C-alpha positions in Angstrom: -46.0 -57.8 -160.3 -49.7 -57.5 -159.8 -52.1 -55.0 -161.2 -52.5 -53.4 -157.8 -48.8 -52.8 -157.6 -48.9 -50.8 -160.8 -51.7 -48.3 -160.6 -50.5 -46.3 -163.6 -50.5 -49.3 -165.9 -53.0 -49.3 -168.8 -55.9 -51.7 -168.2 -55.5 -54.9 -170.3 -58.3 -56.7 -172.1 -59.5 -59.8 -170.4 -58.3 -63.0 -172.0 -60.8 -64.9 -174.1 -63.0 -67.2 -172.0 -62.6 -65.2 -168.8 -65.6 -62.9 -169.1 -67.4 -60.6 -171.4 -65.5 -59.6 -174.5 -63.9 -56.1 -174.2 -64.2 -55.8 -170.4 -61.1 -54.3 -168.8 -59.6 -55.0 -165.3 -59.7 -52.1 -162.7 -57.6 -52.0 -159.5 -59.5 -53.0 -156.4 -59.5 -50.6 -153.4 -58.6 -51.9 -150.0 -61.3 -52.1 -147.2 -59.9 -49.2 -145.2 -60.0 -46.9 -148.3 -63.7 -47.7 -148.8 -64.6 -47.1 -145.1 -62.5 -43.9 -144.8 -64.6 -42.4 -147.5 -67.8 -43.5 -145.8 -66.7 -42.2 -142.4 -65.7 -38.9 -143.9 -69.1 -38.5 -145.5 -70.8 -39.4 -142.2 -68.7 -36.9 -140.4 -69.6 -34.2 -142.9 -73.3 -35.0 -142.5 -73.0 -34.8 -138.7 -71.2 -31.5 -138.8 -73.8 -30.0 -141.2 -76.6 -31.4 -139.1 -75.2 -30.1 -135.8 -74.4 -26.8 -137.4 -77.9 -26.5 -138.8 -79.4 -27.5 -135.4 -77.3 -25.0 -133.4 -78.0 -22.3 -136.0 -81.7 -23.0 -135.7 -81.6 -23.0 -131.9 -79.6 -19.8 -131.9 -82.0 -18.1 -134.2 -85.0 -19.4 -132.3 -83.6 -18.4 -128.9 -82.8 -14.9 -130.2 -86.2 -14.6 -131.8 -88.0 -15.6 -128.6 -85.9 -13.2 -126.6 -86.7 -10.4 -129.0 -90.4 -11.2 -128.6 -90.1 -11.2 -124.8 -88.3 -7.9 -124.7 -90.8 -6.3 -127.1 -93.6 -7.6 -124.9 -92.0 -6.0 -121.9 -91.6 -2.7 -123.8 -95.4 -2.8 -124.4 -96.5 -3.9 -120.9 -93.9 -2.2 -118.7 -92.3 0.7 -120.6 -89.1 2.1 -119.1 -88.1 -1.3 -117.5 -84.4 -1.2 -118.6 -81.7 -0.2 -116.2 -80.8 3.0 -118.0 -84.5 3.9 -118.1 -85.0 3.2 -114.4 -82.0 5.4 -113.6 -83.2 8.2 -115.9 -86.7 8.1 -114.4 -85.5 8.8 -110.9 -86.5 12.1 -109.3 -84.1 15.0 -109.8 -83.5 16.4 -106.3 -82.2 20.0 -105.8 -78.8 20.2 -104.2 -80.1 22.0 -101.1 -82.7 19.2 -100.5 -80.5 16.2 -101.3 -79.6 14.2 -98.2 -77.0 12.1 -100.0 -74.1 14.6 -99.8 -74.8 15.2 -96.1 -74.5 11.4 -95.5 -71.2 11.3 -97.3 -69.8 14.5 -95.5 -70.7 13.1 -92.1 -69.1 9.7 -93.0 -65.8 11.4 -93.8 -65.9 13.2 -90.4 -66.0 10.0 -88.5 -62.9 9.1 -86.6 -61.5 5.6 -87.2 -62.6 3.0 -84.7 -65.1 5.2 -83.0 -67.7 2.4 -82.7 -67.0 -0.1 -79.9 -68.8 -3.4 -80.9 -68.9 -4.6 -77.3 -70.6 -1.4 -76.2 -73.0 -1.7 -79.1 -74.0 -5.2 -78.0 -74.4 -4.2 -74.4 -76.6 -1.2 -75.2 -79.0 -3.3 -77.3 -79.5 -5.8 -74.5 -81.0 -3.1 -72.2 -84.9 -3.1 -72.2 -86.3 0.1 -73.7 -87.9 1.3 -70.5 -84.7 1.1 -68.5 -81.9 3.6 -68.3 -78.3 2.6 -69.0 -76.1 2.0 -66.1 -73.3 4.5 -65.3 -70.6 2.5 -67.0 -72.5 2.1 -70.3 -73.6 5.7 -70.2 -70.0 7.0 -69.7 -68.7 4.8 -72.5 -71.5 6.0 -74.8 -70.7 9.6 -74.0 -67.0 9.1 -74.7 -67.7 7.4 -78.0 -70.0 10.2 -79.2 -67.6 12.9 -78.0 -65.0 11.5 -80.3 -67.5 11.7 -83.2 -69.0 15.1 -82.3 -68.3 16.8 -85.7 -69.8 13.9 -87.6 -72.9 14.0 -85.3 -73.5 17.7 -85.9 -73.3 17.1 -89.7 -75.6 14.1 -89.6 -78.2 15.9 -87.5 -78.8 18.1 -90.6 -80.6 15.1 -92.1 -83.6 15.7 -89.9 -85.1 18.1 -92.5 -83.8 16.3 -95.6 -86.3 13.6 -96.4 -85.1 12.9 -100.0 -81.8 11.8 -101.4 -80.0 10.5 -104.5 -76.5 9.2 -104.7 -74.7 9.3 -108.1 -74.3 5.8 -109.6 -72.5 4.7 -112.7 -73.7 1.3 -113.8 -71.4 -1.1 -115.5 -72.7 -3.7 -118.0 -71.2 -6.5 -115.9 -73.2 -5.1 -112.9 -70.8 -6.7 -110.4 -68.3 -3.9 -111.1 -70.8 -1.2 -110.2 -69.4 0.6 -107.3 -71.6 1.5 -104.4 -69.4 3.4 -101.8 -72.5 5.0 -100.2 -73.6 1.6 -98.9 -70.8 1.8 -96.3 -71.4 5.4 -95.5 -75.1 4.8 -95.1 -74.5 2.0 -92.6 -71.9 4.0 -90.7 -74.1 7.1 -90.3 -77.0 4.8 -89.4 -75.1 3.5 -86.4 -73.8 7.0 -85.5 -77.4 8.4 -85.3 -78.6 5.4 -83.5 -76.1 6.1 -80.7 -77.0 9.8 -80.8 -80.6 8.9 -80.1 -79.6 6.6 -77.3 -77.4 9.3 -75.7 -80.0 12.1 -75.9 -82.7 9.7 -74.6 -80.4 8.9 -71.7 -80.0 12.6 -70.9 -83.8 13.1 -71.1 -83.7 15.3 -74.2 -86.7 13.7 -76.0 -87.1 16.5 -78.5 -83.5 16.2 -79.6 -83.9 12.4 -79.6 -86.9 12.5 -82.0 -85.1 15.0 -84.2 -82.2 12.5 -84.5 -84.8 9.7 -85.2 -86.1 11.7 -88.2 -82.4 12.1 -89.3 -81.9 8.4 -88.9 -84.9 7.6 -91.0 -83.7 10.0 -93.6 -80.4 8.2 -93.8 -82.4 5.3 -95.1 -84.3 7.5 -97.5 -81.1 9.0 -98.8 -80.8 5.9 -101.1 -84.1 6.9 -102.7 -85.4 4.4 -105.3 -82.0 2.9 -106.2 -82.7 -0.2 -108.3 -80.3 -2.8 -106.9 -81.4 -5.2 -104.2 -78.4 -4.5 -101.9 -79.3 -0.8 -101.4 -82.9 -1.6 -100.7 -81.8 -4.1 -98.1 -79.6 -1.4 -96.5 -82.6 0.9 -96.5 -84.8 -1.7 -94.8 -82.1 -2.3 -92.1 -81.9 1.4 -91.4 -85.7 1.6 -91.1 -85.7 -1.3 -88.7 -83.1 0.4 -86.4 -85.2 3.6 -86.6 -88.2 1.7 -85.3 -86.2 0.2 -82.4 -84.8 3.5 -81.2 -88.2 5.3 -81.5 -89.7 2.6 -79.3 -87.0 3.4 -76.7 -87.7 7.2 -76.8 -91.4 6.5 -76.1 -90.4 4.2 -73.2 -88.2 6.9 -71.6 -90.7 9.8 -71.3 -93.5 11.7 -72.8 -92.6 13.5 -76.1 -94.7 16.4 -77.3 -97.7 15.4 -79.5 -96.5 17.8 -82.3 -93.1 16.1 -82.4 -94.8 12.7 -82.5 -97.1 13.8 -85.4 -94.1 15.0 -87.4 -92.4 11.7 -87.0 -95.5 9.7 -87.7 -96.1 11.5 -91.0 -92.6 10.7 -92.1 -93.0 7.1 -91.1 -96.3 6.9 -93.0 -94.6 8.2 -96.1 -91.8 5.6 -95.8 -94.4 2.8 -95.3 -96.0 3.7 -98.6 -92.7 3.3 -100.5 -92.8 0.1 -102.8 -89.4 -1.2 -101.7 -89.9 -4.7 -103.0 -91.2 -3.6 -106.4 -88.4 -1.1 -106.9 -85.8 -3.8 -106.0 -87.5 -6.5 -108.2 -87.6 -4.2 -111.3 -84.1 -3.2 -110.7 -82.8 -6.8 -110.4 -84.6 -7.8 -113.6 -83.1 -4.9 -115.5 -79.6 -5.6 -114.1 -79.7 -9.2 -115.0 -80.9 -8.4 -118.5 -78.0 -6.0 -118.9 -75.5 -8.5 -117.7 -76.8 -11.4 -119.9 -77.0 -9.2 -122.9 -73.4 -8.1 -122.4 -72.3 -11.7 -122.1 -74.1 -12.7 -125.2 -72.7 -9.8 -127.2 -69.1 -10.4 -126.0 -68.9 -7.0 -124.3 -68.4 -8.8 -121.0 -66.4 -12.0 -120.4 -66.6 -14.5 -117.5 -63.3 -13.0 -116.3 -65.0 -9.7 -115.9 -67.9 -11.2 -113.9 -65.4 -13.1 -111.7 -63.3 -9.9 -111.3 -60.3 -11.9 -112.5 -57.4 -10.9 -114.9 -58.3 -11.4 -118.5 -57.1 -14.8 -119.9 -57.4 -16.7 -123.1 -59.3 -19.5 -121.3 -61.8 -17.0 -119.9 -62.4 -15.5 -123.3 -62.7 -18.9 -124.9 -65.2 -20.0 -122.3 -67.2 -16.8 -122.7 -67.4 -17.4 -126.5 -68.5 -21.0 -126.2 -71.1 -20.0 -123.5 -72.8 -17.3 -125.5 -75.6 -19.7 -126.7 -76.0 -21.0 -123.1 -76.5 -17.4 -121.8 -78.9 -16.7 -124.6 -81.0 -19.8 -123.8 -80.9 -18.9 -120.1 -81.7 -15.2 -120.7 -85.3 -15.9 -121.7 -85.9 -18.1 -118.7 -84.4 -15.7 -116.3 -86.3 -12.8 -117.8 -89.6 -14.6 -117.5 -88.9 -15.6 -113.9 -88.0 -12.1 -112.9 -91.0 -10.7 -114.6 -93.1 -13.0 -112.5 -91.2 -11.8 -109.4 -92.1 -8.2 -110.4 -95.7 -9.1 -110.8 -95.7 -10.7 -107.2 -93.8 -7.6 -105.8 -96.6 -5.3 -107.1 -99.2 -7.1 -104.9 -100.1 -5.8 -101.4 -97.9 -7.2 -98.8 -100.3 -9.8 -97.3 -101.3 -11.0 -100.8 -97.6 -11.8 -101.6 -97.3 -14.5 -98.9 -98.6 -17.5 -100.8 -97.4 -16.6 -104.4 -94.0 -15.7 -103.1 -93.7 -19.0 -101.3 -94.8 -20.9 -104.4 -92.4 -18.9 -106.6 -89.5 -19.5 -104.1 -90.2 -23.3 -104.1 -90.4 -23.3 -107.9 -87.1 -21.5 -108.3 -85.3 -23.9 -105.8 -86.5 -26.8 -107.9 -84.7 -25.5 -111.0 -81.5 -27.2 -112.2 -78.3 -25.5 -111.3 -77.7 -22.5 -113.4 -77.9 -18.7 -113.5 -81.5 -18.6 -112.3 -80.8 -21.1 -109.5 -78.1 -18.9 -108.2 -79.9 -15.6 -108.4 -83.6 -15.9 -107.9 -84.1 -18.1 -104.8 -81.5 -16.6 -102.6 -82.5 -13.0 -103.4 -86.2 -12.6 -104.0 -87.4 -14.9 -101.3 -85.3 -13.2 -98.6 -86.1 -9.8 -100.0 -89.8 -10.5 -99.8 -89.6 -11.6 -96.2 -87.5 -8.6 -95.2 -89.9 -6.2 -96.9 -92.9 -7.7 -95.1 -91.1 -7.6 -91.8 -90.2 -3.9 -92.5 -93.8 -3.1 -93.3 -95.0 -4.8 -90.2 -92.5 -2.9 -88.0 -93.5 0.4 -89.6 -97.2 -0.2 -89.2 -96.8 -1.2 -85.5 -94.8 1.9 -84.8 -97.2 4.2 -86.6 -100.1 2.8 -84.6 -98.1 3.2 -81.4 -97.4 6.9 -82.2 -101.1 7.4 -82.9 -102.0 5.7 -79.6 -99.6 7.8 -77.7 -101.1 11.0 -79.2 -104.6 9.6 -78.3 -103.4 9.0 -74.7 -102.1 12.6 -74.4 -105.5 13.8 -75.6 -107.8 11.5 -73.6 -105.6 10.4 -70.7 -106.2 6.7 -71.4 -105.3 4.1 -74.0 -107.8 3.3 -76.8 -109.7 0.0 -76.2 -109.5 -0.8 -79.9 -107.5 0.5 -82.8 -110.7 1.7 -84.5 -110.9 4.5 -81.9 -107.8 6.1 -83.5 -109.6 6.6 -86.8 -109.8 9.1 -88.4 -108.3 11.7 -86.0 -105.0 9.9 -85.3 -104.9 7.3 -88.1 -106.5 7.4 -91.6 -107.3 3.7 -91.3 -106.4 0.7 -89.1 -103.1 -0.7 -90.4 -103.2 -4.2 -91.7 -100.9 -7.0 -90.8 -98.6 -7.6 -93.8 -98.6 -11.3 -93.1 -102.3 -12.1 -93.3 -104.2 -8.8 -94.2 -106.0 -8.7 -90.8 -105.9 -5.6 -88.6 -102.7 -5.3 -86.6 -102.8 -7.2 -83.3 -103.3 -4.9 -80.4 -103.4 -5.9 -76.7 -103.6 -4.1 -73.4 -101.4 -5.6 -70.7 -100.8 -4.8 -67.1 -98.1 -2.2 -67.6 -98.3 -1.4 -71.3 -100.1 -1.8 -74.6 -98.4 -3.8 -77.4 -98.8 -3.7 -81.2 -97.6 -6.7 -83.1 -97.5 -8.4 -86.5 -97.5 -12.2 -86.9 -94.4 -14.0 -88.1 -94.0 -15.2 -91.7 -94.0 -18.8 -92.5 -96.7 -21.4 -93.5 -98.8 -22.9 -90.7 -97.9 -20.3 -88.0 -100.4 -17.5 -88.8 -103.1 -17.1 -86.3 -101.3 -19.1 -83.6 -101.1 -16.3 -81.1 -104.0 -15.7 -78.8 -102.4 -13.9 -75.9 -99.2 -12.0 -76.1 -96.8 -12.7 -73.2 -94.2 -10.0 -72.9 -92.0 -12.1 -70.6 -91.1 -14.4 -73.5 -88.1 -13.1 -75.4 -89.6 -14.3 -78.7 -93.3 -15.1 -78.2 -94.4 -17.9 -80.6 -96.1 -16.5 -83.7 -94.9 -12.9 -83.3 -92.8 -11.4 -86.1 -92.3 -7.8 -84.7 -93.8 -6.0 -81.8 -93.8 -2.4 -80.5 -94.3 -1.8 -76.7 -95.9 1.3 -75.4 -95.6 1.5 -71.6 -97.8 3.2 -69.1 -96.2 6.4 -67.9 -95.4 5.1 -64.3 -93.4 2.2 -65.9 -91.3 4.4 -68.2 -87.7 5.5 -67.6 -86.9 2.9 -65.0 -83.6 2.7 -63.2 -81.0 0.2 -64.5 -81.2 -3.3 -63.1 
């Protein structure tokens, strides 16, 4: 039996002549015992190193985020979502358009809107009347929704609104039922304007135009992008139907002035800045909730809670914290761009959009490029449409006073316009052109390399190159033409 086979045996002195006197024999460890100790020590060193690294990274990310939040508190106080909501204007109940929009929506009969009729009506040029078939179908549809129309027409005198909103920390669970009601009443009043214009009631048609614009304004300065997009869509439809009213007759100058002043007030609304600040606050709230564990990935995905989702949320907290600072910095840059005048946003917004698209896939890649870039283009198009229509209303009032069109937009200042509107695409005065049967006001399209392309506007082209939006104002003999 060897010494290794008996580990508890007392060490024996070495025989004489075999080594140093008095030296004892010790059992030798096998190679795997020696390496297992070394590997264990290496593993412990790696664990301690990684733990120290992640602890440092966690601390550093949290510290940088705190500094960024503190800097925002100094430079842009009241930027958080709760602060934005608390700072919104308190509107007296008898002046609030939001309840009227909701009440009219609940009076709508199901299936009242015929999509095919809607499409047919939009294809008719503004100076032409509808044919008998379309006019009868429109009358039948509006007759079914008569109670809702009467309620919605009350909006003509209610230019401010505020819907109640309860924000959730996971944001995506925030309910916005008034988005549907706003869109539905928008289409209802659009058809009401078309019907009254068809009947020759221009005073009633302009009253419904004001009500339609106030449907958009019933959302007020709501912070989320989606509601500002709904507001802009409603403004665009308002501009289209007002153009048709002007092409169907000669409204009274006082009624034109009343609508022009409301449109000018809407044009001054900083829609992109409101949306950009709201989106920054909403994303900050969401990421903070994910980092704190108040919200899980299951909550964001609107899925049933599961152990895998909770585990993934726990393991992802450091990732969200690291992304939080980057997202906050990017969205603060978006807020800075949104505060610029419309024509000064074109270049920095394009650079910002390209930069965001070049980011690696992640939270910022998903949110920023698809939202801010589109929102900026939509906001500039809305500004262009509003400014063209405001100039057209001023020109129509000028014609009623002087019995001729102005030769230049400068002739409208200061009696009919406070100043010549600028094209939101390039900062130059709006394009204005006198044609054979009309005058036209237009804004250039967005996009690099296309500004300034247009020299002569051709109304026979469905989409003349270089034109973003245009408003046509017909000579009186060419208004209210029979259907083709």
